[in-house]
ChimeraX commands (.cxc) that place a marker at each C-alpha (Angstrom):
marker #1 position 40.48,154.30,76.52 radius 0.5
marker #1 position 43.37,152.02,77.06 radius 0.5
marker #1 position 44.15,151.93,81.00 radius 0.5
marker #1 position 46.88,150.05,83.01 radius 0.5
marker #1 position 46.60,148.51,86.28 radius 0.5
marker #1 position 47.80,150.56,89.03 radius 0.5
marker #1 position 48.87,149.01,92.99 radius 0.5
marker #1 position 50.19,150.71,95.73 radius 0.5
marker #1 position 51.42,149.07,98.39 radius 0.5
marker #1 position 53.41,149.41,101.95 radius 0.5
marker #1 position 54.77,147.27,104.69 radius 0.5
marker #1 position 50.87,147.14,106.15 radius 0.5
marker #1 position 49.51,146.24,103.08 radius 0.5
marker #1 position 47.50,147.30,99.97 radius 0.5
marker #1 position 46.82,151.23,100.11 radius 0.5
marker #1 position 45.26,151.56,96.33 radius 0.5
marker #1 position 44.24,148.54,93.48 radius 0.5
marker #1 position 42.47,149.75,90.70 radius 0.5
marker #1 position 42.79,150.87,86.48 radius 0.5
marker #1 position 43.41,154.15,85.62 radius 0.5
marker #1 position 44.16,156.07,82.41 radius 0.5
marker #1 position 47.53,157.73,83.40 radius 0.5
marker #1 position 49.91,158.17,86.69 radius 0.5
marker #1 position 51.71,160.76,87.41 radius 0.5
marker #1 position 54.06,160.76,90.21 radius 0.5
marker #1 position 57.79,162.33,91.53 radius 0.5
marker #1 position 60.58,160.09,90.94 radius 0.5
marker #1 position 63.81,161.17,91.83 radius 0.5
marker #1 position 64.69,161.94,88.38 radius 0.5
marker #1 position 62.02,164.33,88.52 radius 0.5
marker #1 position 58.56,164.40,87.38 radius 0.5
marker #1 position 57.14,161.04,85.84 radius 0.5
marker #1 position 53.53,160.65,83.65 radius 0.5
marker #1 position 53.04,157.16,82.72 radius 0.5
marker #1 position 50.42,155.81,80.15 radius 0.5
marker #1 position 49.66,152.53,79.24 radius 0.5
marker #1 position 51.95,150.79,77.26 radius 0.5
marker #1 position 54.83,152.66,79.02 radius 0.5
marker #1 position 58.18,151.21,79.08 radius 0.5
marker #1 position 59.44,148.90,81.74 radius 0.5
marker #1 position 61.43,150.56,84.45 radius 0.5
marker #1 position 62.12,150.99,88.04 radius 0.5
marker #1 position 62.31,154.21,89.88 radius 0.5
marker #1 position 63.19,155.69,93.32 radius 0.5
marker #1 position 60.23,158.18,94.34 radius 0.5
marker #1 position 60.36,160.89,96.64 radius 0.5
marker #1 position 58.15,162.42,98.94 radius 0.5
marker #1 position 55.05,163.44,96.92 radius 0.5
marker #1 position 51.58,162.75,95.47 radius 0.5
marker #1 position 50.65,160.22,93.05 radius 0.5
marker #1 position 48.27,161.04,90.96 radius 0.5
marker #1 position 45.95,158.75,89.14 radius 0.5
marker #1 position 43.50,160.05,86.25 radius 0.5
marker #1 position 40.59,158.54,84.83 radius 0.5
marker #1 position 38.90,160.30,82.52 radius 0.5
marker #1 position 38.10,164.02,84.10 radius 0.5
marker #1 position 38.40,162.29,87.88 radius 0.5
marker #1 position 42.06,162.29,89.85 radius 0.5
marker #1 position 42.75,160.64,92.81 radius 0.5
marker #1 position 45.67,161.39,95.27 radius 0.5
marker #1 position 47.62,159.31,97.32 radius 0.5
marker #1 position 50.54,160.55,99.40 radius 0.5
marker #1 position 53.65,158.63,99.27 radius 0.5
marker #1 position 56.59,158.77,101.87 radius 0.5
marker #1 position 59.33,157.32,99.33 radius 0.5
marker #1 position 59.50,153.88,98.10 radius 0.5
marker #1 position 60.15,152.61,94.84 radius 0.5
marker #1 position 57.64,152.56,91.48 radius 0.5
marker #1 position 58.03,149.26,88.77 radius 0.5
marker #1 position 56.21,149.97,85.59 radius 0.5
marker #1 position 55.52,147.32,83.06 radius 0.5
marker #1 position 53.57,148.06,79.87 radius 0.5
marker #1 position 50.47,147.29,81.48 radius 0.5
marker #1 position 50.46,147.73,84.81 radius 0.5
marker #1 position 52.02,149.98,87.58 radius 0.5
marker #1 position 52.95,149.25,91.00 radius 0.5
marker #1 position 54.62,151.30,93.90 radius 0.5
marker #1 position 56.07,149.92,96.78 radius 0.5
marker #1 position 55.95,152.85,99.18 radius 0.5
marker #1 position 56.99,153.40,102.65 radius 0.5
marker #1 position 53.84,154.70,103.83 radius 0.5
marker #1 position 50.80,156.21,101.58 radius 0.5
marker #1 position 47.57,157.46,101.89 radius 0.5
marker #1 position 44.45,158.38,100.17 radius 0.5
marker #1 position 43.60,161.90,100.14 radius 0.5
marker #1 position 39.95,160.87,102.06 radius 0.5
marker #1 position 42.23,158.43,104.67 radius 0.5
marker #1 position 44.26,161.72,105.65 radius 0.5
marker #1 position 43.55,162.64,108.94 radius 0.5
marker #1 position 44.48,166.26,108.72 radius 0.5
marker #1 position 44.44,167.40,112.27 radius 0.5
marker #1 position 47.47,164.96,113.10 radius 0.5
marker #1 position 49.41,166.22,109.77 radius 0.5
marker #1 position 48.84,169.63,111.00 radius 0.5
marker #1 position 50.24,168.71,114.44 radius 0.5
marker #1 position 53.01,166.24,112.68 radius 0.5
marker #1 position 54.31,169.58,110.73 radius 0.5
marker #1 position 54.09,172.36,113.59 radius 0.5
marker #1 position 56.34,169.36,115.61 radius 0.5
marker #1 position 58.78,169.20,112.86 radius 0.5
marker #1 position 58.76,173.15,112.69 radius 0.5
marker #1 position 59.70,173.64,116.38 radius 0.5
marker #1 position 62.44,171.09,115.83 radius 0.5
marker #1 position 63.99,172.62,113.19 radius 0.5
marker #1 position 63.85,176.03,114.63 radius 0.5
marker #1 position 65.27,174.90,117.85 radius 0.5
marker #1 position 68.74,174.19,116.40 radius 0.5
marker #1 position 69.39,171.60,119.57 radius 0.5
marker #1 position 72.16,169.53,119.20 radius 0.5
marker #1 position 70.29,166.22,119.91 radius 0.5
marker #1 position 67.71,166.81,117.63 radius 0.5
marker #1 position 68.25,165.22,114.30 radius 0.5
marker #1 position 67.74,167.79,111.79 radius 0.5
marker #1 position 67.32,165.26,108.40 radius 0.5
marker #1 position 64.72,163.54,110.36 radius 0.5
marker #1 position 62.94,166.60,111.32 radius 0.5
marker #1 position 62.96,167.74,107.59 radius 0.5
marker #1 position 61.82,164.80,106.46 radius 0.5
marker #1 position 59.40,164.35,108.98 radius 0.5
marker #1 position 57.97,168.11,108.03 radius 0.5
marker #1 position 58.01,166.87,103.99 radius 0.5
marker #1 position 56.00,164.14,104.70 radius 0.5
marker #1 position 53.35,166.54,106.53 radius 0.5
marker #1 position 53.35,169.09,103.85 radius 0.5
marker #1 position 52.50,166.62,101.52 radius 0.5
marker #1 position 50.04,164.74,103.28 radius 0.5
marker #1 position 48.34,168.38,103.86 radius 0.5
marker #1 position 48.71,169.07,100.52 radius 0.5
marker #1 position 46.98,165.74,98.92 radius 0.5
marker #1 position 44.13,166.54,101.44 radius 0.5
marker #1 position 43.77,170.14,100.11 radius 0.5
marker #1 position 44.37,169.35,96.68 radius 0.5
marker #1 position 47.05,171.48,95.97 radius 0.5
marker #1 position 49.05,170.11,93.10 radius 0.5
marker link #1:1,2 radius 0.2
marker link #1:2,3 radius 0.2
marker link #1:3,4 radius 0.2
marker link #1:4,5 radius 0.2
marker link #1:5,6 radius 0.2
marker link #1:6,7 radius 0.2
marker link #1:7,8 radius 0.2
marker link #1:8,9 radius 0.2
marker link #1:9,10 radius 0.2
marker link #1:10,11 radius 0.2
marker link #1:11,12 radius 0.2
marker link #1:12,13 radius 0.2
marker link #1:13,14 radius 0.2
marker link #1:14,15 radius 0.2
marker link #1:15,16 radius 0.2
marker link #1:16,17 radius 0.2
marker link #1:17,18 radius 0.2
marker link #1:18,19 radius 0.2
marker link #1:19,20 radius 0.2
marker link #1:20,21 radius 0.2
marker link #1:21,22 radius 0.2
marker link #1:22,23 radius 0.2
marker link #1:23,24 radius 0.2
marker link #1:24,25 radius 0.2
marker link #1:25,26 radius 0.2
marker link #1:26,27 radius 0.2
marker link #1:27,28 radius 0.2
marker link #1:28,29 radius 0.2
marker link #1:29,30 radius 0.2
marker link #1:30,31 radius 0.2
marker link #1:31,32 radius 0.2
marker link #1:32,33 radius 0.2
marker link #1:33,34 radius 0.2
marker link #1:34,35 radius 0.2
marker link #1:35,36 radius 0.2
marker link #1:36,37 radius 0.2
marker link #1:37,38 radius 0.2
marker link #1:38,39 radius 0.2
marker link #1:39,40 radius 0.2
marker link #1:40,41 radius 0.2
marker link #1:41,42 radius 0.2
marker link #1:42,43 radius 0.2
marker link #1:43,44 radius 0.2
marker link #1:44,45 radius 0.2
marker link #1:45,46 radius 0.2
marker link #1:46,47 radius 0.2
marker link #1:47,48 radius 0.2
marker link #1:48,49 radius 0.2
marker link #1:49,50 radius 0.2
marker link #1:50,51 radius 0.2
marker link #1:51,52 radius 0.2
marker link #1:52,53 radius 0.2
marker link #1:53,54 radius 0.2
marker link #1:54,55 radius 0.2
marker link #1:55,56 radius 0.2
marker link #1:56,57 radius 0.2
marker link #1:57,58 radius 0.2
marker link #1:58,59 radius 0.2
marker link #1:59,60 radius 0.2
marker link #1:60,61 radius 0.2
marker link #1:61,62 radius 0.2
marker link #1:62,63 radius 0.2
marker link #1:63,64 radius 0.2
marker link #1:64,65 radius 0.2
marker link #1:65,66 radius 0.2
marker link #1:66,67 radius 0.2
marker link #1:67,68 radius 0.2
marker link #1:68,69 radius 0.2
marker link #1:69,70 radius 0.2
marker link #1:70,71 radius 0.2
marker link #1:71,72 radius 0.2
marker link #1:72,73 radius 0.2
marker link #1:73,74 radius 0.2
marker link #1:74,75 radius 0.2
marker link #1:75,76 radius 0.2
marker link #1:76,77 radius 0.2
marker link #1:77,78 radius 0.2
marker link #1:78,79 radius 0.2
marker link #1:79,80 radius 0.2
marker link #1:80,81 radius 0.2
marker link #1:81,82 radius 0.2
marker link #1:82,83 radius 0.2
marker link #1:83,84 radius 0.2
marker link #1:84,85 radius 0.2
marker link #1:85,86 radius 0.2
marker link #1:86,87 radius 0.2
marker link #1:87,88 radius 0.2
marker link #1:88,89 radius 0.2
marker link #1:89,90 radius 0.2
marker link #1:90,91 radius 0.2
marker link #1:91,92 radius 0.2
marker link #1:92,93 radius 0.2
marker link #1:93,94 radius 0.2
marker link #1:94,95 radius 0.2
marker link #1:95,96 radius 0.2
marker link #1:96,97 radius 0.2
marker link #1:97,98 radius 0.2
marker link #1:98,99 radius 0.2
marker link #1:99,100 radius 0.2
marker link #1:100,101 radius 0.2
marker link #1:101,102 radius 0.2
marker link #1:102,103 radius 0.2
marker link #1:103,104 radius 0.2
marker link #1:104,105 radius 0.2
marker link #1:105,106 radius 0.2
marker link #1:106,107 radius 0.2
marker link #1:107,108 radius 0.2
marker link #1:108,109 radius 0.2
marker link #1:109,110 radius 0.2
marker link #1:110,111 radius 0.2
marker link #1:111,112 radius 0.2
marker link #1:112,113 radius 0.2
marker link #1:113,114 radius 0.2
marker link #1:114,115 radius 0.2
marker link #1:115,116 radius 0.2
marker link #1:116,117 radius 0.2
marker link #1:117,118 radius 0.2
marker link #1:118,119 radius 0.2
marker link #1:119,120 radius 0.2
marker link #1:120,121 radius 0.2
marker link #1:121,122 radius 0.2
marker link #1:122,123 radius 0.2
marker link #1:123,124 radius 0.2
marker link #1:124,125 radius 0.2
marker link #1:125,126 radius 0.2
marker link #1:126,127 radius 0.2
marker link #1:127,128 radius 0.2
marker link #1:128,129 radius 0.2
marker link #1:129,130 radius 0.2
marker link #1:130,131 radius 0.2
marker link #1:131,132 radius 0.2
marker link #1:132,133 radius 0.2
marker link #1:133,134 radius 0.2
view
């Protein structure tokens, strides 16, 4: 079966580099499924999971925004942050979720609500990837 070369890179360095049969992720415009031979495109990503399918095996990578560049035989994801499911510290993610929920519920004037909501979305995404909830 044909494959795509997939690279996921963050400012801290590469997170994933392998060949897969299909990539699925959330762009700002909606869910994308990318197969070999896909038309070239660039799309901004939402906070979400990147699903990398190879046969019956699916790997998950949690990404926190960024950009996706698609070429017919290659996909490059430039993410603000990205973690493979096995690299996620689930306790840290749950603590971040609790902190963000507390900040949102406090309704204090000095709390940046948008920033707290983004922190909550990132934490929930990491937890979902770790627990395979997609």
